[in-house]
ZAMARGU-4260 file (C-alpha; in steps of 0.2 Angstrom, whole numbers, plus 5000, padded with zeros to 4 digits):
<rodrens>
0) 5000/5000/5000 | 5007/5017/4995 | 5007/5033/5006 | 4995/5040/4996 | 4981/5027/5001
5) 4984/5032/5019 | 4979/5050/5015 | 4961/5047/5016 | 4962/5042/5033 | 4972/5057/5038
10) 4958/5069/5043 | 4948/5063/5059 | 4934/5075/5057 | 4932/5071/5038 | 4932/5051/5040
15) 4914/5044/5040 | 4919/5028/5046 | 4928/5035/5061 | 4915/5047/5065 | 4901/5033/5066
20) 4912/5021/5075 | 4915/5034/5088 | 4897/5035/5091 | 4891/5017/5090 | 4908/5009/5096
25) 4905/5014/5114 | 4899/5001/5126 | 4880/5006/5126 | 4875/5014/5109 | 4874/4998/5099
30) 4864/4989/5113 | 4852/5004/5114 | 4849/5005/5096 | 4847/4986/5095 | 4834/4986/5110
35) 4824/5000/5101 | 4825/4992/5085 | 4818/4976/5092 | 4805/4984/5105 | 4800/5000/5096
40) 4796/5015/5107 | 4801/5014/5124 | 4801/5025/5140 | 4818/5029/5150 | 4814/5018/5164
45) 4809/5003/5153 | 4826/5005/5144 | 4835/5006/5161 | 4827/4991/5167 | 4830/4981/5151
50) 4848/4984/5151 | 4851/4983/5169 | 4869/4987/5172 | 4870/5004/5165 | 4869/5019/5177
55) 4854/5032/5174 | 4868/5046/5171 | 4876/5035/5157 | 4859/5030/5149 | 4855/5049/5148
60) 4872/5053/5140 | 4871/5040/5128 | 4853/5044/5122 | 4857/5062/5121 | 4872/5058/5109
65) 4861/5046/5099 | 4849/5060/5098 | 4861/5073/5093 | 4867/5062/5079 | 4849/5059/5073
70) 4848/5041/5077 | 4835/5042/5091 | 4820/5053/5094 | 4815/5059/5111 | 4797/5064/5114
75) 4791/5072/5129 | 4773/5073/5134 | 4766/5087/5145 | 4758/5076/5158 | 4760/5074/5177
80) 4772/5066/5179 | 4780/5070/5163 | 4782/5055/5151 | 4797/5054/5139 | 4798/5041/5125
85) 4812/5036/5114 | 4812/5028/5097 | 4823/5025/5082 | 4823/5038/5068 | 4823/5032/5051
90) 4841/5035/5051 | 4843/5025/5066 | 4833/5011/5058 | 4844/5011/5043 | 4858/5006/5054
95) 4849/4990/5060 | 4854/4978/5045 | 4873/4983/5049 | 4871/4980/5067 | 4861/4964/5065
100) 4876/4957/5055 | 4888/4962/5068 | 4877/4954/5081 | 4875/4938/5072 | 4894/4938/5069
105) 4898/4940/5087 | 4886/4927/5092 | 4893/4914/5080 | 4911/4918/5083 | 4912/4922/5103
110) 4917/4904/5107 | 4932/4906/5095 | 4937/4923/5102 | 4936/4917/5120 | 4946/4902/5116
115) 4959/4913/5107 | 4960/4925/5122 | 4963/4910/5133 | 4977/4904/5122 | 4985/4922/5121
120) 4984/4923/5141 | 4993/4906/5142 | 5006/4910/5129 | 5010/4927/5137 | 5009/4920/5155
125) 5023/4908/5150 | 5033/4921/5141 | 5032/4933/5156 | 5036/4918/5168 | 5053/4914/5159
</rodrens>
């Protein structure tokens, strides 16, 4: 590969792949998008209970970021108590096929990944013990 081929990766802000991966590559975004894709419109507490091990603050931060990128829509109803619902936008829905492929790959290949990690740990432990 020539140096010229790397030029397209040079500018972080202009790289669509890096930009998208920055958003969906965090710990929670793919999970939230997948849940909303499967379950449809949900309230904050429903999402929080379904995910389980996410803090309310992290869920709020992640939902806001997904909303800022146009992947999730937030609707607030002027009721007492206030009701807020989240759903995927058409842009967010368009991401589902790619995420489904990644999810399927992960499910099919996780045993091999875990075995490789164990093998690597064993090899590096022997090297460090020497």
